VODREN-622508 format. One record per atom (N, C-alpha, C): x, y, z; residue in three letters. Coordinates in pm, whole numbers, plus 50000, padded with zeros to 5 digits. Layout:
N
XYZALA...
***
This chain:
363
472694955551327UNK473904943451395UNK473584932651456UNK473354919351392UNK473214911651458UNK473954903051575UNK475004905451604UNK475744902551736UNK475244917951848UNK475354906051957UNK475214915152063UNK476434924652139UNK477714914152076UNK478724915652124UNK479554920852044UNK480654930952021UNK481474939651912UNK482654924251932UNK483404926051820UNK484484915351777UNK485824920751868UNK486494909851881UNK488344914351918UNK488464926651880UNK488214927551704UNK488984942051680UNK487944947051555UNK487594960351570UNK487004967351493UNK487824974851439UNK487844975651307UNK488344983051170UNK487594989551153UNK487615006151140UNK487125014951110UNK487585018050964UNK487255020650871UNK487515026250709UNK486505035450637UNK487545048250591UNK486655056250483UNK486555053950364UNK487555041250319UNK487705037550182UNK486275029950121UNK485665037449999UNK485015034749913UNK485035020949827UNK484055014249861UNK484354999149796UNK484084999149614UNK483405013749574UNK483705008249451UNK485055020349384UNK485775023249478UNK486965030849414UNK487995019449433UNK488595022849293UNK489925016649264UNK491165022749316UNK491715021949432UNK492605030549538UNK493295017049595UNK495415022449581UNK495375010049684UNK495175011949833UNK494635023449876UNK494105024149983UNK493065014250056UNK491985012749963UNK491125003649990UNK491664989749987UNK492424986049873UNK493054971049873UNK493784973050002UNK494824980050066UNK495254974650144UNK494744973550295UNK493374983050294UNK492664978850419UNK492284970250404UNK491404964950274UNK490694947150305UNK491914934350312UNK493234936450263UNK493914928450314UNK494554930550470UNK494654938950468UNK495014939650653UNK493254937250688UNK492554939050693UNK491404931750767UNK491384918750739UNK491544913750667UNK491594898050597UNK493104893650677UNK493894898450687UNK495194888250756UNK494694892550899UNK494304897750941UNK494074896951148UNK492984889151123UNK492114885451038UNK491394873351063UNK491824863051033UNK492864858850946UNK493554849150907UNK494314843650999UNK494814852651122UNK495624849151198UNK495054845051334UNK493674849651334UNK492774840951449UNK492604857651538UNK492104865351487UNK491674881251508UNK490414879651481UNK489444877151563UNK487994882151532UNK487934893951483UNK487504899951358UNK487644914351285UNK486514914851234UNK486014927351239UNK484584933751182UNK484904947551120UNK484974945550966UNK485394963450901UNK484284967550897UNK484274980350965UNK483344988550921UNK483655000750788UNK482695002650695UNK483025009950593UNK481575018850536UNK482145023450438UNK481065033350415UNK480205025950306UNK479185034050269UNK477995017550189UNK478425015950075UNK478265002250028UNK478435001749901UNK477425003449803UNK477725003949662UNK477095011649588UNK476084998649549UNK474695002149517UNK473824990349521UNK474134986149398UNK474494989449274UNK474894981649190UNK476324970449177UNK476734969849287UNK478144960649298UNK477494952449394UNK477574938749383UNK477614928949426UNK478894926249562UNK478884928449673UNK480284922949775UNK481044914849707UNK480554899249721UNK481474893049665UNK482244892249536UNK481524898049454UNK482204899749304UNK482844910649324UNK483184923949419UNK483684932649405UNK484894928949524UNK484844918649595UNK485954913249671UNK486834902149594UNK485924896149493UNK486874887549415UNK487994900049349UNK486974910049289UNK487594915449184UNK489174922449218UNK489044925249408UNK489994933849497UNK490894919749487UNK491024908349480UNK491614901049499UNK491594897749681UNK490304896749726UNK490284890749850UNK489234877149826UNK490164867749917UNK489504852049871UNK488994846850050UNK489564854050157UNK489434845950269UNK488024854850335UNK487864844850426UNK486144855050483UNK486914865150547UNK486084871150543UNK485914887750597UNK484304893550633UNK484674896950765UNK483114900150791UNK483094922350788UNK482614923750663UNK482454937250633UNK480904942650628UNK481124950850741UNK479714960550759UNK479344974550708UNK479374976050572UNK479034988950501UNK478134995250574UNK478085011750625UNK477305015750683UNK476795028250601UNK475395034350609UNK475295049150582UNK475725060250689UNK476005051950829UNK476845059350902UNK477845067750852UNK478975060950778UNK480605066450723UNK480055069650624UNK478795072650529UNK478795083350463UNK479535091950451UNK480045102150353UNK480665114350345UNK479695123050322UNK478775123550350UNK477765135650371UNK477195137250488UNK477285126750590UNK476915129750686UNK478715132450775UNK479155134750708UNK480675140050747UNK481355127250888UNK480805115350900UNK481645103650970UNK480855103751115UNK480315117351186UNK480385116851283UNK478855104851360UNK478115104651301UNK477095096751339UNK477405084951354UNK478475077951266UNK478935063251305UNK479355060951463UNK480645072251486UNK481015070651598UNK479955074151743UNK479255083951688UNK478565088751797UNK477455075651860UNK476465070551736UNK475895058351783UNK476205047051762UNK477335041751757UNK478195031051758UNK479095033451878UNK478665040851969UNK480265041052040UNK480265035352181UNK478615028752208UNK478765017552350UNK479565003152227UNK478395000852146UNK479184988552082UNK481054989852078UNK481355000851962UNK483065003252006UNK483384999152134UNK482965003852266UNK483775007152376UNK483874988852411UNK483164979052361UNK483284968752390UNK484204958152340UNK484704964052231UNK485804958352137UNK487064958252237UNK487894948252230UNK489084947852277UNK489914953552180UNK489894963352066UNK491094972451992UNK490024977051909UNK489904983751865UNK489854995151789UNK490685000851679UNK490844996751531UNK492234999851437UNK491425010751335UNK492315017451307UNK491775031951194UNK493255033451123UNK492785039451009UNK493995047550937UNK494005058950903UNK492925067650945UNK492355077750939UNK492525088551031UNK493275097651030UNK493675111451148UNK492055113351181UNK491555117851115UNK490165126651121UNK489325116051198UNK489535102151204UNK488495090151235UNK489315089351419UNK490585091051397UNK491495092151509UNK491075101551668UNK490495113651561UNK490435127751671UNK489175123051718UNK487955115651648UNK486785114151684UNK486745104351794UNK487595091251758UNK488085085851879UNK488505088252034UNK489555098651964UNK489575107552136UNK488635115552168UNK488005120652105UNK486805129352188UNK485975121352243UNK485605107352187UNK484905098352279UNK485385090352350UNK487155091352365UNK487585085852484UNK488015073452458UNK487785069552330UNK487835054652320UNK489005052452269UNK490075041952350UNK491275038652290UNK491535034452152UNK492305038052095UNK492655026251967UNK494145029651944UNK494115020051766UNK495565021251703UNK495605029351578UNK496475037551534UNK496495043051443UNK497395043751356UNK496895037751207UNK498125030951097UNK498215044851031UNK499595053251011UNK499805065850925UNK500275060250835UNK499225067650718UNK499535063950571UNK499525076150481UNK499115083950575UNK499515094950495UNK500815104150505UNK501065113950396UNK502665120550421UNK502605125150563UNK503455123450626UNK503055126250789UNK503855142750742UNK504315148650603UNK504285160450632UNK503125168250609UNK502185159550550UNK500525164550523UNK500065170550684UNK499885158450729UNK499925158550884UNK500245171550955UNK501445172950962UNK501935186451022UNK501655196950933UNK501865200550819UNK500795212650801UNK499575213650787UNK498505202150817UNK497025202150843UNK496855203451006UNK498305205251077UNK498215213051219UNK497905195051318UNK497895183351216UNK497545170351302UNK498425165551379UNK499475167951372UNK500715163251380UNK501455162051530UNK501395174551577UNK501245175551691UNK500185169151795UNK498725173151738UNK497705166251826UNK498145147651822UNK498435141651687UNK498735126251694UNK499455120751799UNK500755131251823UNK501565130051912UNK500805133952052UNK500275139252084UNK499775146952201UNK498635133352267UNK497875127952160UNK497305119252193UNK497715104752219UNK498775101052134UNK499625092552129UNK500265091652300UNK501015101552331UNK501415102752470UNK500925097752571UNK499505103052562UNK498225105752649UNK498135088252670UNK498345080652581UNK498325069752571UNK496515061352509UNK495985077352468UNK494535073352340UNK494535068452272UNK495835072452199UNK496595060652079UNK497265052152155UNK496655039052158UNK498025031152199UNK498795025452138UNK499055028152028UNK499975024851932UNK499855036851767UNK500935037951723UNK501015045351620UNK501705031251539UNK501275031751391UNK501815018351319UNK502105026751189UNK503415035251169UNK503665040551062UNK503755030850911UNK504085031050829UNK504165023950719UNK505535023750631UNK506865032450724UNK507805034250714UNK508525036550798UNK509755035350789UNK510935038750870UNK511275055250903UNK510995058850759UNK510775074350732UNK509995081950823UNK508825073250816UNK507535083550868UNK507945079751029UNK508335069951082UNK508185064251209UNK509675077251265UNK510655079251228UNK511075088651244UNK510675103851269UNK509835106251169UNK509135122651179UNK508735119051298UNK507945112651300UNK506965109051480UNK507595112051553UNK508885101551564UNK509355100851688UNK510215117951734UNK510355123651574UNK510865137251625UNK510115143751692UNK508715145251641UNK507595148951685UNK507395148651844UNK508015135051919UNK507735131852033UNK507215120252098UNK506715114751955UNK506025101351972UNK506705090752066UNK506255082752177UNK506645070952251UNK507455060852143UNK508865063052120UNK509285048752045UNK508755035952114UNK508205032152246UNK508345019852266UNK506935016452214UNK505755024452181UNK504755022452164UNK504505027251978UNK505775026251958UNK505575029451781UNK506495015751697UNK505105012951595UNK505464998951543UNK505615000751342UNK506524998751287UNK507045000051171UNK506424985151093UNK505404990251012UNK504444980750937UNK504604983950793UNK505494982750713UNK505384980450561UNK504484975150498UNK504164985350350UNK502874975150312UNK503674957250290UNK502384956250214UNK502634938750189UNK502054936250039UNK502304920450023UNK501524916049899UNK500984905849967UNK500124894649864UNK499724882549866UNK500104875649771UNK501044867149865UNK502014857249790UNK501464847849742UNK500404842349755UNK499874832849692UNK499054834649559UNK498554848349565UNK498384853449415UNK499264852249335UNK500694852349341UNK501784855149307UNK502354839149248UNK502134829649295UNK502924814249264UNK502724810649191UNK501764816249062UNK501864809048942UNK502324814748823UNK502964828848887UNK503534837948824UNK504914830048776UNK505414828448612UNK506404819148535UNK507514827848606UNK509054819248617UNK510314822648681UNK510264833348560UNK511484843548607UNK511874852848497UNK512694846248380UNK512544853548260UNK513364844648177UNK514224854248069UNK515484853948123UNK516414866748105UNK516504864747915UNK516334854847871UNK516314855447707UNK515214866347665UNK514324873547758UNK513184882547691UNK513824894447733UNK514904899047762UNK515944908747797UNK516034914247658UNK516394912447570UNK516934909047416UNK515674925047385UNK514164925547383UNK513534935247391UNK512334932947503UNK513074939047590UNK512184937647742UNK510744945247725UNK509944944547793UNK508174950747786UNK508334957347961UNK507814966447960UNK507774974248074UNK506424976848120UNK506044968548217UNK504464971848257UNK504474981648389UNK503284989848348UNK503714997348491UNK501845000048526UNK501465000348657UNK500094995848709UNK499935005348810UNK499095015448808UNK498745026348869UNK498325036048836UNK498215049348917UNK497985061148904UNK498925065048808UNK498545071548674UNK499335078348551UNK499535093548597UNK501115098448684UNK500825111948690UNK502545115648698UNK502895125748617UNK504545131148639UNK505205124848753UNK504965130548883UNK505225128449004UNK505485109249050UNK504695106148973UNK505195088348957UNK505835084448852UNK506915090748762UNK507335086448648UNK507125083648557UNK505825089448491UNK505165088348373UNK506585094248297UNK507135105148246UNK507615110348198UNK509045103248179UNK509515096648248UNK510485082648213UNK510285076248154UNK508945067748157UNK508455059548087UNK508165061047961UNK507765076547966UNK507785078647844UNK508825080147736UNK509715086047787UNK511125085947720UNK511845073547659UNK511485065647769UNK512065053647753UNK511645046747601UNK510075045047594UNK509485044247497UNK509595053847387UNK509935065247362UNK510585067447271UNK511515068047200UNK512435063147328UNK513855063647255UNK514295046347244UNK512845040647214UNK512865022847170UNK513915017347290UNK513975019947396UNK514535009647513UNK513844999347540UNK512634997847510UNK511604987147518UNK510364992447512UNK509094981147519UNK507924982647507UNK507514986747640UNK506414997647634UNK505975002447780UNK504595000447775UNK503994992547874UNK501944993947904UNK502005001847992UNK501245008348012UNK500705016748150UNK499185014248140UNK498965012148287UNK498035007548294UNK497445016048443UNK496295021348400UNK495645032448539UNK495015040548484UNK494275051748572UNK494095062048551UNK494715070348564UNK494515083748441UNK495255092848464UNK495105104348554UNK495745106348652UNK495965119648752UNK495455134848707UNK495065144648742UNK494235156648679UNK495735162848655UNK495725166748488UNK496445173948480UNK497445163848351UNK497145152248342UNK498235141548333UNK497805139548163UNK498535143048037UNK498015135247943UNK499275130747878UNK498325115147792UNK499995108147772UNK500055109747592UNK501055110547559UNK501765110347441UNK501025102547357UNK501025103247246UNK500325097547142UNK500975083047144UNK502465081347121UNK502955068347134UNK502515060147253UNK502015062647309UNK501685055247464UNK500095057747503UNK499125047647469UNK497525044647496UNK497555039747605UNK497125047547767UNK497255037647847UNK496055029547835UNK496345021147891UNK494635008747941UNK494155010948081UNK493015009448055UNK491745013448224UNK492505002648297UNK491835006648436UNK492455001648540UNK491554986248509UNK492774974148586UNK491924964548595UNK491974959148701UNK490644946948718UNK490414938648892UNK491954939648908UNK491704936349077UNK493284937249109UNK493664919949124UNK492704915349126UNK493124898849100UNK493724898048946UNK493754904348853UNK494754904448728UNK495654908148692UNK496274917848818UNK497384922248816UNK498694912648845UNK498414900548932UNK499834892548847UNK500154887248750UNK499034885248641UNK499064880648518UNK499964893648440UNK499644907648464UNK500574918948416UNK501664917948435UNK501964916748571UNK503504912848602UNK503954905648526UNK503394892148505UNK503644880648455UNK504624882948309UNK503634895248192UNK504174900548138UNK505324912048097UNK505684910748213UNK506624921948227UNK508344916048271UNK509304920748182UNK510604916448165UNK511234925048286UNK511294937548317UNK511894944848442UNK510754952548436UNK510924953248608UNK510014961248665UNK510244974048686UNK509804987548652UNK510195000148659UNK509555007348737UNK510215014448887UNK509485020348985UNK510105034949006UNK509675043548887UNK510345054548867UNK509635066148964UNK509615066049090UNK508765072349162UNK509765088849162UNK509415098449200UNK510135112749163UNK510025117649310UNK511135124949344UNK511335130749434UNK510475141549496UNK509625147949378UNK508615158049425UNK506935150949465UNK506835139149481UNK505915132249496UNK505395132549651UNK504565135449693UNK504645138349805UNK504255130349955UNK504005121649896UNK504575106350015UNK506355100949988UNK506745110249898UNK508385104049917UNK509175099850027UNK508625108550162UNK509635108750261UNK509025095650350UNK508055089450294UNK507045081250414UNK506605069650339UNK506225071050216UNK505625058650164UNK506095042350180UNK505075033450113UNK505385019650135UNK504585014850041UNK504705017749905UNK504025013749806UNK503575000749745UNK502684998949773UNK501884981649725UNK502614975949595UNK503114982349497UNK503214981049390UNK504514974449392UNK505594980749474UNK506884975849559UNK506734963849585UNK505874959949655UNK505914946049699UNK505234936149603UNK504284937849548UNK504024930049392UNK505134925549312UNK505744939049274UNK506894935749179UNK507894927649221UNK508224923549370UNK509294918049470UNK508544902649427UNK507514902049482UNK506614888549462UNK506424887849327UNK506694893249223UNK506694885349082UNK508014879249036UNK509054884349097UNK510364878949081UNK510684880948943UNK510744896548931UNK511524903048825UNK512654912648854UNK513654915448804UNK514324922248818UNK513524936848858UNK514204942548919UNK513604958248993UNK514614965648960UNK514304977548884UNK515134990748900UNK514045001848925UNK514575007849046UNK513905018549117UNK514905034549118UNK513215041549180UNK513785054649215UNK515245052349382UNK516125058449368UNK516735058949459UNK516365068049584UNK515305069049651UNK514655072549732UNK514885065049931UNK515165071850014UNK515065068050151UNK513905056650148UNK512675059050138UNK511815050350204UNK511685038150088UNK512255042349960UNK512685025549868UNK513785019749927UNK514845027249991UNK515975018750028UNK515555011750183UNK514615011950226UNK514195006350325UNK513864990950264UNK513374988050201UNK513404977450116UNK514144968049983UNK514524976149918UNK515254979649820UNK516574980349823UNK517784971349810UNK519174975249825UNK520204971549682UNK520704981549657UNK521224983849515UNK522274970249497UNK521824963349386UNK522994951749347UNK522674941749425UNK521444940849506UNK521324928649630UNK519734921749552UNK518924932749568UNK517414932049519UNK517114938449432UNK517684947549373UNK517084956149259UNK518164965749237UNK518104973449138UNK519124984849128UNK518254998649100UNK518965010049173UNK518625018249270UNK519175030049158UNK518445039149088UNK519255050749012UNK518425064549042UNK519305073949000UNK518945085349010UNK517165091248966UNK516535096449060UNK514595091848986UNK514665099748875UNK515125111448842UNK514745119548731UNK515895121448622UNK516535109848623UNK517895112448535UNK517845096348445UNK517345104448295UNK516895092048211UNK517965084848144UNK519265090048178UNK520445085448159UNK520625072448216UNK520235075548347UNK520965065248455UNK519865055148429UNK518905055548446UNK517595045948385UNK517855035648239UNK518195040448177UNK518875036448053UNK520285025048056UNK521085031448143UNK521865024948178UNK522155011548296UNK520775014748372UNK520615001048441UNK519504992848362UNK519114995648256UNK517984982548125UNK519564979548091UNK519914985648016UNK521684982247969UNK522394968148031UNK522744975248150UNK523354967548236UNK522764954948248UNK521494956648293UNK520724939348297UNK520664932848220UNK520344937148053UNK520384933247947UNK522024925147917UNK523214932047959UNK524154926747941UNK525024917047990UNK524574916948125UNK525054908848254UNK523774904148289UNK523284891548210UNK521694884348269UNK522134875048370UNK523594873548429UNK523604863948538UNK523064879148645UNK523464886748664UNK522934896148755UNK521634900248729UNK520804899348628UNK519314900248591UNK518944888848700UNK519484874548676UNK518524863848758UNK518874865648866UNK520084873048959UNK520384869349051UNK518834879749129UNK519294892249054UNK517964903849110UNK516744900049129UNK516344891849012UNK514384887049022UNK514524872249110UNK515714862749177UNK515024856949271UNK515254863449397UNK516204872349408UNK516474880749528UNK515124885949582UNK514184888449489UNK513514897849519UNK512544887949541UNK512104882149490UNK510914871049506UNK511544862649680UNK512714862749711UNK512794858749824UNK512494870049919UNK512624883349887UNK512674893949999UNK510894890750025UNK510524890149917UNK508894893249927UNK508364884049989UNK508794874050017UNK508424862950127UNK508534865850271UNK509264876850312UNK509104888550441UNK508304896850438UNK507434897750317UNK506274909950364UNK504954903550294UNK504524891650341UNK503354886850337UNK502164898450429UNK500834898250366UNK499974903550465UNK499874898150591UNK500194884750567UNK499874878950720UNK500874881150805UNK502184881750757UNK503224884950834UNK503344896750895UNK502564908950809UNK502254921950862UNK501454923950986UNK500324913350974UNK499294915151092UNK500184908051173UNK500714900951155UNK501324893851330UNK502124904151363UNK502854913651318UNK503484920451346UNK503174933651443UNK501964937851411UNK501254946751440UNK500414938051546UNK500094925751561UNK499074920051665UNK500494919651759UNK501694915651765UNK502274909151825UNK502884924651911UNK503324938151868UNK503554950551907UNK502274956051991UNK501234951651977UNK499764957452010UNK499184946552159UNK499944935452123UNK499514926252256UNK498224922252262UNK497654915452124UNK496704910352071UNK496784898752066UNK495964888152058UNK496114875852079UNK496384870851907UNK497394863751906UNK497474852251777UNK497584839351803UNK
***
């Protein structure tokens, strides 16, 4: 450690830099946003695969701003993370604030009596089933968890019903790098005659692959799926998924999409608490959006104002929504423009400012 004094904010993450996961991208952008709004931030992470160069990896993940990252073997899973907290305790204690998004890390900080902020990204129901929800709320009420930062109002509601202090809960949905979408061309309604649907993410039935498969099978439009198949998912012969692409290429793929479909199914584990990053990317791309009518999605999307919302598992409803956009080009243009306007309120920097104000950090 070259510096004798800790940063204003220490963010401790278990995300691994070599994994193509949304939680990694969210972590890096959150830390970079704290830094960009004037909070001196240091991000501790598990060790980097020696075959990777950190600057190249950050570029692939769309991180352009300066960011102090300290990969450490002490956060390797083989050590179960404990050595980092034990050996860095004095260093952590010097920081003005500590930020984590792992309940396991929060528990370690509690045992070391180090106050911190916990961002709640896991499905809150999973916390409850694991027996952690009651503990997290108890630590919060005692003040050792200074703030809880759920990513949706639905998740916040669960925390509040479990007894969390409403005055120290700040909802901070996911966000998007607006600059990365600045060059995405305006929506062209003429392309709706033969629409192209681009899906980017994990390929799994609970994420709506059955809906996309049926749309492709029925010739409603051309479907491109990009991502890694979840265990047990096998794509049909008419759809050949493309492998994950570097995150900085995602805006270019959304530029090729004419309608963005977000077919999350009600049985997905995070249905009651999610704030999917791809939702905000779709908004920033300025395309008409058709999405599953789920409570967490309705926190950002409003039917017929910035999207069309449909019953998640009703293929007929999805087809009808697409036909409606094809037949009412003015509505399609209106939704596309409203989507881009909505995205302006969800930059990573605005998200960081919201959290910083709630935590009384300097900004």
